Backbone bond lengths (Angstrom), bond angles and torsions (degrees), N, CA, C in turn:
res aa  C-N    CA-C-N  psi(-1)  N-CA   C-N-CA  omega(-1)  CA-C   N-CA-C  phi
1 M - - - 1.456 - - 1.515 109.69 -
2 N 1.304 116.52 143.88 1.457 121.75 174.77 1.530 107.34 -76.44
3 P 1.342 118.32 115.50 1.471 120.14 -177.57 1.528 112.97 -57.70
4 Q 1.335 117.43 -31.77 1.464 119.25 -179.93 1.523 111.18 -65.63
5 H 1.315 116.59 -30.41 1.463 119.88 178.78 1.532 109.63 -60.68
6 F 1.317 117.53 -37.04 1.462 121.89 178.91 1.523 111.61 -84.31
7 I 1.353 116.61 -50.17 1.465 121.04 -172.47 1.527 112.03 -71.65
8 V 1.320 116.94 -49.24 1.464 120.61 -172.32 1.522 111.92 -81.69
9 S 1.339 117.50 -43.28 1.465 118.49 -173.38 1.518 114.21 -112.63
10 G 1.344 118.38 6.25 1.462 119.99 178.29 1.515 112.98 56.37
11 L 1.320 116.02 38.79 1.469 125.54 -178.76 1.528 113.28 69.40
12 G 1.334 116.72 12.35 1.457 120.22 174.56 1.522 110.48 -75.69
13 A 1.303 115.74 165.27 1.466 121.01 179.75 1.517 110.15 -62.49
14 R 1.322 116.01 136.37 1.470 121.87 178.24 1.524 108.88 -125.65
15 P 1.311 117.50 136.23 1.472 119.70 176.38 1.521 110.63 -81.73
16 D 1.338 116.49 64.98 1.459 123.08 -177.19 1.517 109.73 -122.85
17 D 1.346 114.73 160.67 1.454 118.57 172.45 1.524 109.25 -84.56
18 S 1.325 117.20 -176.60 1.462 121.20 -175.06 1.524 113.60 -67.37
19 M 1.325 117.12 -13.72 1.463 120.97 178.25 1.525 111.99 -99.38
20 G 1.331 117.38 2.54 1.447 121.38 178.61 1.515 114.79 89.24
21 Y 1.325 117.32 5.63 1.462 119.93 178.66 1.524 108.76 -81.30
22 P 1.337 117.84 133.11 1.465 119.96 179.93 1.524 110.91 -58.39
23 W 1.335 115.30 142.90 1.451 120.48 179.17 1.515 109.56 -65.87
24 T 1.322 114.43 137.06 1.457 121.76 172.62 1.521 106.54 -133.15
25 S 1.271 116.81 -178.93 1.458 119.85 178.65 1.520 111.79 -87.21
26 R 1.332 118.17 15.61 1.464 120.34 -177.86 1.522 112.72 -62.55
27 Y 1.330 117.58 -18.12 1.462 120.51 178.80 1.528 112.13 -89.01
28 T 1.307 117.11 -8.83 1.453 120.92 -176.97 1.526 109.86 -75.13
29 I 1.318 115.51 127.18 1.459 121.41 177.55 1.519 107.56 -102.32
30 A 1.302 116.35 119.94 1.461 120.96 177.68 1.527 107.60 -146.52
31 S 1.339 115.49 89.53 1.459 120.75 -175.98 1.528 112.35 -89.22
32 G 1.322 116.37 -14.77 1.454 119.41 -173.37 1.526 111.59 91.38
33 N 1.325 117.67 0.42 1.461 122.83 178.40 1.526 107.32 -126.74
34 L 1.316 116.89 114.38 1.452 121.87 -174.42 1.525 112.67 -58.86
35 L 1.328 117.64 -42.27 1.459 120.51 -178.93 1.528 110.93 -65.49
36 A 1.324 117.42 -42.84 1.469 120.31 177.40 1.527 110.57 -61.80
37 D 1.336 116.55 -41.72 1.466 120.34 179.97 1.524 111.55 -66.25
38 F 1.334 117.65 -39.65 1.465 120.13 178.64 1.530 110.34 -63.97
39 R 1.329 116.49 -39.71 1.469 119.28 178.33 1.531 110.61 -65.81
40 A 1.316 117.32 -37.70 1.474 120.51 176.52 1.529 110.01 -63.85
41 N 1.329 117.29 -39.20 1.462 120.91 178.22 1.527 110.99 -65.52
42 L 1.335 116.87 -40.25 1.468 120.20 177.27 1.521 110.05 -61.17
43 N 1.320 116.77 -43.00 1.455 120.78 177.97 1.530 110.85 -61.54
44 A 1.328 117.35 -43.64 1.467 120.68 -179.80 1.524 111.09 -62.67
45 E 1.338 117.27 -42.38 1.465 120.37 178.26 1.531 110.74 -64.04
46 S 1.330 116.58 -38.46 1.469 120.49 179.14 1.520 110.69 -64.71
47 Q 1.327 116.69 -44.28 1.467 120.53 177.86 1.525 110.84 -64.00
48 G 1.322 116.36 -41.43 1.466 120.49 178.67 1.514 111.64 -60.81
49 R 1.319 116.65 -43.49 1.468 120.38 179.43 1.534 110.91 -61.70
50 L 1.338 116.40 -43.47 1.473 119.61 177.27 1.524 111.29 -57.60
51 Q 1.322 116.69 -43.98 1.459 120.40 -177.73 1.529 112.01 -68.17
52 V 1.334 116.92 -39.53 1.461 119.69 178.97 1.527 110.20 -66.85
53 V 1.333 117.84 -39.39 1.465 120.41 176.99 1.532 110.07 -62.51
54 R 1.335 117.12 -39.41 1.468 119.83 177.71 1.527 110.87 -64.61
55 L 1.334 117.26 -38.40 1.465 120.11 175.93 1.525 110.16 -63.92
56 Y 1.328 117.23 -42.47 1.463 121.60 178.31 1.528 110.26 -56.74
57 E 1.342 115.00 -45.06 1.467 119.49 -178.78 1.529 112.73 -70.43
58 A 1.330 117.40 -18.47 1.469 121.36 -176.98 1.524 113.16 -87.61
59 T 1.338 117.88 -4.70 1.459 119.71 -178.26 1.518 110.74 -130.11
60 T 1.311 115.33 158.34 1.467 120.84 173.12 1.525 110.48 -117.73
61 D 1.327 116.90 0.61 1.466 121.64 -179.67 1.528 109.63 -66.33
62 K 1.363 116.03 121.71 1.467 120.42 -175.78 1.526 112.35 -62.20
63 G 1.319 117.87 -40.09 1.459 120.87 -179.15 1.521 112.18 -66.94
64 V 1.336 116.04 -43.00 1.463 120.50 178.45 1.520 109.78 -65.20
65 R 1.333 116.76 -43.19 1.467 119.94 179.10 1.529 111.64 -63.27
66 D 1.323 116.96 -35.82 1.458 120.41 178.29 1.533 109.97 -63.72
67 M 1.334 116.51 -45.49 1.462 120.32 178.83 1.522 110.66 -64.19
68 L 1.341 117.15 -43.96 1.461 120.57 -179.26 1.524 111.50 -65.20
69 S 1.342 117.69 -36.07 1.467 119.24 178.79 1.530 110.27 -65.07
70 F 1.348 117.49 -32.70 1.462 120.97 173.86 1.520 110.16 -64.16
71 L 1.336 117.48 -45.26 1.466 121.51 -179.52 1.528 111.35 -64.80
72 I 1.329 117.34 -37.43 1.465 121.31 177.29 1.527 109.71 -62.52
73 A 1.331 116.33 -43.17 1.463 120.21 178.65 1.525 111.22 -64.02
74 R 1.321 118.01 -40.16 1.468 120.45 178.68 1.528 110.50 -65.72
75 D 1.336 117.43 -37.40 1.463 119.58 176.15 1.524 111.26 -64.04
76 T 1.343 117.21 -33.74 1.459 120.46 174.95 1.527 109.43 -60.06
77 M 1.328 116.16 -47.27 1.464 120.02 179.00 1.523 110.95 -62.72
78 H 1.318 117.21 -44.80 1.464 120.26 -177.26 1.529 111.30 -63.84
79 Q 1.335 117.50 -39.70 1.460 119.63 177.05 1.525 110.30 -63.16
80 N 1.329 116.60 -44.61 1.465 120.07 178.84 1.525 111.42 -63.72
81 Q 1.317 116.52 -37.25 1.469 121.07 178.16 1.518 110.68 -60.91
82 W 1.348 116.37 -48.59 1.471 119.41 -178.90 1.524 111.16 -67.43
83 M 1.350 117.56 -38.09 1.465 119.42 178.50 1.530 111.08 -63.79
84 A 1.338 116.84 -38.92 1.473 119.90 178.21 1.526 110.36 -66.30
85 A 1.329 117.15 -42.57 1.466 120.32 179.37 1.530 110.73 -65.46
86 I 1.324 116.58 -39.39 1.467 120.82 177.82 1.525 110.17 -62.82
87 E 1.336 116.35 -46.07 1.463 120.12 179.34 1.528 110.74 -58.54
88 E 1.306 116.58 -42.21 1.473 120.46 179.27 1.529 111.12 -64.62
89 L 1.321 117.53 -44.73 1.463 120.63 179.23 1.519 112.47 -65.68
90 E 1.332 116.76 -36.21 1.460 119.97 -177.61 1.526 112.22 -65.60
91 Q 1.314 117.63 -17.56 1.472 120.14 176.98 1.522 111.24 -68.43
92 T 1.330 116.49 -23.01 1.467 119.74 -178.95 1.525 113.61 -121.91
93 Q 1.343 118.17 -13.39 1.469 120.27 -175.39 1.518 110.72 -138.90
94 S 1.328 116.98 112.70 1.449 121.44 174.99 1.512 107.55 -169.12
95 P 1.270 120.35 141.56 1.448 128.34 -12.28 1.528 110.89 -76.94
96 I 1.312 115.94 -178.76 1.461 120.04 -177.85 1.520 109.75 -79.13
97 V 1.302 116.24 110.33 1.473 123.41 172.35 1.514 106.87 -146.62
98 P 1.308 117.74 150.10 1.465 117.56 172.85 1.526 109.35 -59.20
99 S 1.311 116.95 138.69 1.466 120.72 -176.28 1.522 112.21 -63.81
100 T 1.326 117.69 -16.86 1.462 120.35 -179.52 1.526 112.62 -89.51
101 F 1.345 117.84 -5.97 1.466 120.74 -178.73 1.527 109.35 -78.76
102 P 1.334 117.98 124.25 1.467 119.49 178.81 1.531 110.03 -72.86
103 T 1.321 116.98 115.16 1.463 120.61 -176.81 1.527 112.15 -64.41
104 S 1.318 117.77 -14.43 1.466 120.08 176.37 1.529 111.04 -65.10
105 L 1.331 117.82 -18.27 1.466 121.30 179.78 1.531 112.33 -85.32
106 E 1.321 117.51 -8.51 1.457 121.49 178.21 1.524 109.71 -74.04
107 K 1.322 117.42 137.05 1.468 122.20 177.90 1.534 107.25 -77.98
108 K 1.330 116.00 79.27 1.461 122.85 -169.26 1.527 114.48 -62.15
109 E 1.328 117.51 -24.15 1.468 118.40 -179.01 1.527 112.96 -64.36
110 V 1.335 118.29 -13.20 1.465 120.56 176.90 1.526 112.13 -117.98
111 S 1.335 117.32 9.07 1.468 121.41 -177.26 1.527 113.51 -61.38
112 H 1.322 117.96 -25.59 1.454 120.86 -176.44 1.535 111.67 -129.19
113 S 1.334 116.00 24.25 1.470 121.30 -178.28 1.521 110.73 -100.09
114 F 1.338 116.28 124.93 1.459 120.82 172.35 1.521 106.55 -93.16
115 M 1.316 116.65 115.36 1.462 121.66 -177.37 1.521 109.46 -100.30
116 N 1.315 115.87 117.33 1.462 120.78 -177.23 1.523 109.98 -85.72
117 F 1.313 116.43 108.84 1.459 121.82 175.76 1.526 110.70 -105.92
118 S 1.315 117.29 14.80 1.460 122.12 -177.52 1.523 110.20 -108.81
119 K 1.323 114.99 165.74 1.462 119.54 173.07 1.520 108.42 -75.22
120 G 1.305 116.54 144.91 1.458 121.08 178.38 1.516 111.81 87.27
121 E 1.316 114.19 168.69 1.460 121.23 -176.72 1.528 112.04 -117.96
122 E 1.342 117.99 12.78 1.458 120.56 -176.06 1.525 112.92 -57.50
123 S 1.326 116.86 -34.27 1.465 120.11 -176.97 1.527 112.39 -68.01
124 S 1.327 118.20 -14.78 1.465 120.29 179.67 1.525 111.89 -68.17
125 A 1.328 117.36 -18.61 1.463 120.95 -178.31 1.523 112.53 -86.61
126 G 1.321 118.10 -6.60 1.455 120.86 -177.32 1.523 113.54 -73.17
127 R 1.321 115.63 157.97 1.467 122.64 178.87 1.524 111.21 -58.38
128 W 1.321 116.51 -27.10 1.461 123.44 -177.95 1.528 113.04 -77.88
129 A 1.322 118.65 -4.81 1.458 121.32 -172.14 1.529 114.15 -106.87
130 S 1.313 118.42 -12.05 1.464 120.45 178.22 1.525 109.78 -160.22
131 G 1.304 114.91 158.77 1.459 120.39 179.74 1.519 111.77 93.38
132 P 1.327 115.65 -177.82 1.464 119.46 -177.25 1.532 111.65 -64.65
133 S 1.326 115.87 140.89 1.465 120.50 178.92 1.523 109.76 -71.85
134 M 1.299 116.30 159.07 1.459 121.35 -177.81 1.524 111.80 -66.13
135 D 1.327 117.32 -27.57 1.464 120.14 -179.90 1.533 112.06 -88.13
136 S 1.340 117.15 3.33 1.467 123.67 179.63 1.519 113.25 58.99
137 A 1.331 116.62 21.15 1.467 119.94 -178.25 1.523 112.26 -105.66
138 G 1.327 117.82 5.15 1.456 119.85 -179.90 1.508 111.61 178.74
139 E 1.328 115.33 -173.56 1.460 122.84 177.22 1.520 108.55 -111.93
140 F 1.338 116.46 135.30 1.453 119.70 174.58 1.523 109.00 -65.54
141 E 1.322 115.88 142.70 1.467 120.86 175.38 1.521 107.99 -130.67
142 Y 1.321 115.25 142.67 1.464 122.18 179.00 1.519 108.47 -101.51
143 I 1.317 116.80 127.37 1.461 121.71 178.04 1.527 107.06 -115.98
144 A 1.338 115.50 109.32 1.460 121.19 -174.46 1.525 112.66 -69.24
145 D 1.313 117.31 -42.73 1.463 121.72 -177.47 1.527 109.60 -128.07
146 P 1.325 117.57 78.06 1.466 119.14 -176.79 1.521 111.82 -65.84
147 E 1.313 114.94 144.64 1.456 120.79 177.78 1.522 109.31 -99.94
148 A 1.332 114.84 148.11 1.464 119.80 178.17 1.525 109.70 -62.19
149 M 1.332 115.67 142.67 1.464 120.24 -178.12 1.519 112.77 -109.57
150 G 1.301 117.91 -19.92 1.458 120.79 -175.55 1.512 112.28 -96.94
151 Q 1.308 114.33 -174.20 1.454 120.37 178.22 1.538 109.11 -79.87
152 V 1.320 115.20 155.74 1.456 120.34 174.55 1.524 106.91 -81.01
153 P 1.329 117.47 122.13 1.465 118.68 -177.22 1.520 111.88 -70.61
154 V 1.312 116.12 147.91 1.459 122.10 173.38 1.526 106.01 -100.23
155 L 1.314 115.91 114.21 1.458 120.93 -176.33 1.520 110.52 -105.44
156 N 1.309 116.29 138.53 1.454 120.89 173.93 1.515 109.24 -75.43
157 Q 1.321 116.89 148.64 1.450 120.56 176.88 1.513 108.54 -67.21
158 S 1.322 115.62 141.19 1.459 119.01 -179.83 1.526 109.73 -72.58
159 P 1.329 117.46 153.50 1.463 119.95 179.64 1.522 110.68 -69.69
160 A 1.304 116.30 161.17 1.465 121.37 179.75 1.520 111.40 -82.00
161 Y 1.296 117.50 3.71 1.458 122.13 -179.67 1.532 108.18 -148.24
162 V 1.280 115.37 160.01 1.458 121.30 172.22 1.521 106.15 -135.57
163 H 1.313 116.19 99.27 1.471 122.76 -179.09 1.526 112.01 44.25
164 A 1.312 115.18 60.90 1.463 124.32 174.99 1.522 113.62 70.41
165 T 1.324 118.15 14.50 1.456 121.03 174.71 1.519 107.00 -105.96
166 P 1.342 117.31 105.68 1.466 118.80 -177.71 1.522 111.42 -65.24
167 I 1.303 115.18 141.55 1.448 120.71 173.50 1.522 106.47 -86.42
168 P 1.345 118.42 129.81 1.465 120.72 -176.42 1.524 111.86 -50.63
169 G 1.322 115.10 132.82 1.456 121.50 177.93 1.515 114.31 85.43
170 S 1.317 118.25 -2.11 1.466 121.30 -179.96 1.524 109.30 -110.83
171 P 1.326 115.83 143.98 1.466 117.82 176.08 1.522 109.59 -67.61
172 S 1.320 117.30 142.26 1.453 121.83 179.69 1.523 109.24 -99.68
173 P 1.331 118.94 119.40 1.461 120.57 -179.41 1.526 111.13 -71.11
174 E 1.309 115.74 156.85 1.461 120.34 172.81 1.516 107.21 -65.88
175 L 1.283 117.07 126.04 1.449 120.12 -178.87 1.524 108.78 -101.23
176 D 1.305 115.30 94.92 1.456 120.50 176.59 1.521 108.09 -125.72
177 S 1.307 117.44 -177.71 1.458 119.62 -176.91 1.525 111.50 -61.47
178 A 1.334 118.47 -31.57 1.468 120.99 179.08 1.534 109.68 -64.49
179 H 1.349 116.81 -38.52 1.469 121.11 178.63 1.523 110.29 -60.72
180 Y 1.314 117.76 -47.67 1.455 120.61 -178.32 1.524 111.94 -67.49
181 Q 1.311 117.74 -27.92 1.447 120.28 178.07 1.519 110.09 -71.39
182 Q 1.333 117.24 -30.84 1.468 120.69 179.82 1.531 110.76 -74.33
183 H 1.311 118.25 -31.46 1.473 121.55 -172.57 1.471 110.32 -101.29
């Protein structure tokens, strides 16, 4: 039992999460793009269903299992609801970009390229590696050994210390006011 539920609210309803943290809007997804938000909602429903199924498996209490089986069924409906809404939106909006972004600025030569940065070639057999793209704007292509496209960065050498924490194998400088004035 959450002790705050008893001590603070006398077992009254509390707008808290399961860890006792007060509810805030931190769970609210509002990107400004309806399709992106619907996909986030589908993900949340999917995660919720997984967690409720795990709770179901963690108990043998018939009453609790009955309630959880109801919640699992509602998550099934909610997932189907979001998938239907997503399908409807995708008929007019795809891919997700702000409508004010000029698509001419997109590096289109890689818009449908699956770049394999892993060992093995198993990923070449996936739906994402060949055939028509999901947005119907191109063909997926598989690139087994992608080449770097950007510049090679010039990195400064890291210091031999990090705020008086010596890095193993490096000499540690005397850290006095003169040292901080130099850096």
